[in-house]
C-alpha positions in Angstrom: -44.1 -45.9 34.9 -47.0 -45.0 37.1 -48.7 -42.9 34.5 -48.4 -45.8 32.1 -49.8 -48.3 34.5 -52.8 -45.8 35.2 -53.4 -45.4 31.5 -53.3 -49.4 31.0 -55.6 -49.7 33.8 -58.0 -47.1 32.4 -58.2 -48.7 29.2 -58.7 -52.1 31.0 -61.7 -50.7 32.8 -63.3 -49.2 29.7 -62.9 -52.6 27.8 -64.3 -54.3 30.7 -67.4 -52.0 30.8 -67.8 -52.2 27.1 -67.7 -55.9 27.2 -70.4 -55.9 29.9 -72.7 -54.1 27.4 -71.8 -56.4 24.5 -72.7 -59.5 26.9 -76.1 -57.7 27.8 -76.7 -57.7 24.1 -75.9 -61.5 23.5 -78.0 -62.6 26.5 -81.0 -60.4 25.1 -80.4 -61.9 21.7 -80.8 -65.4 23.2 -83.9 -64.1 25.3 -85.4 -62.7 22.2 -84.9 -66.0 20.3 -86.5 -67.9 23.1 -89.4 -65.7 22.9 -89.7 -66.0 19.3 -89.6 -69.8 19.3 -92.3 -69.9 22.2 -94.5 -67.5 20.2 -94.2 -69.5 16.9 -94.9 -72.6 18.7 -98.1 -71.1 20.4 -99.2 -69.9 17.1 -98.6 -73.2 15.5 -100.6 -74.9 18.4 -103.5 -72.6 17.7 -103.4 -73.4 14.0 -103.4 -77.2 14.5 -105.9 -77.1 17.5 -108.0 -73.9 17.3 -108.7 -72.2 20.8 -110.8 -69.2 21.8 -107.9 -66.9 20.8 -106.3 -66.2 17.5 -102.9 -67.8 16.7 -101.5 -64.2 16.6 -103.0 -63.2 19.8 -101.4 -66.5 21.4 -98.1 -65.6 19.8 -98.3 -62.1 21.4 -99.2 -63.5 24.8 -96.4 -65.8 24.8 -93.8 -63.3 23.5 -94.8 -60.9 26.2 -94.7 -63.5 29.0 -91.0 -63.9 27.7 -90.2 -60.2 28.0 -90.5 -59.4 24.2 -93.1 -57.7 21.9 -94.6 -59.4 18.9 -93.7 -57.4 15.8 -95.3 -59.5 13.1 -97.0 -63.0 12.9 -97.6 -64.5 9.7 -100.1 -67.3 10.9 -103.4 -67.0 9.0 -106.0 -69.4 10.0 -106.1 -72.4 7.8 -102.2 -72.4 7.1 -99.8 -75.1 8.4 -97.0 -72.7 9.4 -96.5 -69.9 11.8 -93.6 -67.3 11.2 -93.2 -64.7 13.7 -90.8 -61.7 14.6 -90.2 -60.3 18.1 -88.4 -57.5 19.5 -86.7 -57.1 22.8 -85.4 -53.8 24.4 -82.2 -54.0 26.1 -80.6 -51.1 28.2 -76.9 -50.5 27.8 -75.3 -49.4 31.2 -71.9 -48.2 29.8 -72.7 -47.1 26.3 -76.0 -45.7 27.4 -79.5 -45.8 25.8 -81.4 -48.8 24.8 -81.1 -51.0 21.8 -83.7 -53.3 19.9 -82.9 -57.0 19.7 -84.9 -58.7 16.9 -85.4 -62.4 16.5 -87.6 -64.6 14.3 -88.9 -68.3 14.4 -91.0 -70.4 12.3 -93.2 -73.4 13.4 -94.9 -75.9 11.1 -97.7 -78.1 11.9 -98.2 -81.5 10.6 -101.1 -81.7 8.4 -100.8 -85.3 7.5 -102.3 -86.6 10.8 -99.3 -89.2 11.3 -97.8 -89.5 14.6 
């Protein structure tokens, strides 16, 4: 009976540690989506109200401020939408190594001028 109990406890510990890594990835996915949303909004704001930096640079700055890296920004000057893709590195404690989590977002400016 003691051997079976020890085996069950070992399996429970492995499952718990694996679950912790899955939770890290889920949390990182949420953080990556937050960074993508913020980056898309920053780029769209620069498209609607041009500033001293480009929309892509504004998106990259906000992605980095949220812990992610801007991978792509389809936000050409003169367009009415910004589509961004960001990636975030997550370190896995039990499974080892790092994984990349990718998220994308789209923001559209209102070109009609109505409130």
